C-alpha positions, 0 to 999 in steps of 0.5 A: 901468521901466514897470509894466503896469496890471491892464487891460493885463495882462488884455488881454495874456492875452486876446490870447495865448489860451495861458494859463489861470487856473492858469498852464497851457497851453490848446488854441487852438481845435478842428478836424477830421481826415478820412480817405479811401481810394483804390486808385490807377490800378493798381486802378481801371484796371489794371496794364500789362504794362510794370509786370511783369517777365514781360510780363503785365498785370492788371485788377481787376473787384472789390477789396473791402476792409474798413477798421476801427479808424481811430485818432488819438492823441497822442505819449503814445498817448492816443486822441483819436478812433476809428472806431466801425464797420468799413466796406467799400469796392470800390476799383475804383470811381473816386475818393476815398471817405470813410472817417470824420471826427472833429470838435472835436479840440483843434488840435495834432499827433497823431503816432500814427495807425493803422488796420486791414484785417480781417474784416468783420462784419454791422454793417459800413457800406457804402462807395462801390460796395458792396452788402449782398450784397457785405458778406454774402459777405465775412461768409460767407467770413470775409474782409477782402479779396476780389479778382477779376480777369483777367490776360493775356500777350497770348495766354493769359488767366487769372482769379483770385477770391481771399478773404483772411481776414488781419487786419492793423494799420497803425500809426505811419503817416507820410508826406511833408507839405510836403517833410518826413516827418511822423508822423500828422496835424495838426489846425488851428483851424477846419481839416479835415486830410484824409488818405488811406488808400491801397491798393496793388493791385500789392503782391499780385504782388511777388516779395519780402515786404519789399525795396524792390527787389521786382518784379512777376511774374505768370507763376509765378502763371499757371503754378499753374493745373495743371488748365488751366481758366483759373482760378487758385485760392489752393489751386493757389498753395499747391501750388507750393513756392517752391523749385521755381520755376526761378531764371530765372522769378524768386526770391521773398524771404521774409525771416525768415518760414518761408513756402515756398509761393506761396499763403502768399506771396501771402496774406502780400503781402495784409498789405502793401497798406495805405499812408498819404497815397500812398506813406507808410508804416505799421508793419504788424502781423499780428493773425491 
């Protein structure tokens, strides 16, 4: 039997980097995790008519959104890092936009990642493409999301200018990484794990609140413009009962909710725009 010398034992411990004097495990280095946001081509460029069931197309001119409370936590739920202030972005501005970065985190997997889309306040930071006047307008309207755009079916044009005041938490975010669905983020020693909070602008025109088979429709929204001024308001949408929409124009899936009008339906859809790393999913929870 070969006996390890004291010097050899010390050297082994030093090389392993995973044992402490009390026999417990210690983290191997620290790293960084960063979050960006992107609205994809559907917000930056528009939704083409072949994306819709009824031949309409949509272009956004503004898509202001307030991101807040980005959190990174371990499997035990203990928060390792949290965003200090909300930040407002205009998703129409092209490209990735920086949200927040957390440095000097112990290198490990953080399986619980969450963020919120909620009403802004005067202390909110200004992201790419946003002015103080934009933030003040959101504050004035108590809004978390402001979308402005134009739709056409080739002959008729309609515009919309909608404020949504909903507050939604997107929790337990997960997405595919290297071909495998992965919960949260992974911080590596000396690395920067960059993760995208993806905003899906097409969701506002879905005909189902939950089904993966939901289709995009704008014709029923356009038909809500009863005064014929070309501007579709949320009040006009709220006047349209889902039960009165002809079946040949499409049916609207409300799941277990009691929603019965088109305005409430679109507002509920606004809670579904948040995703993670592209098509990755988070569990959404209404905060108000």
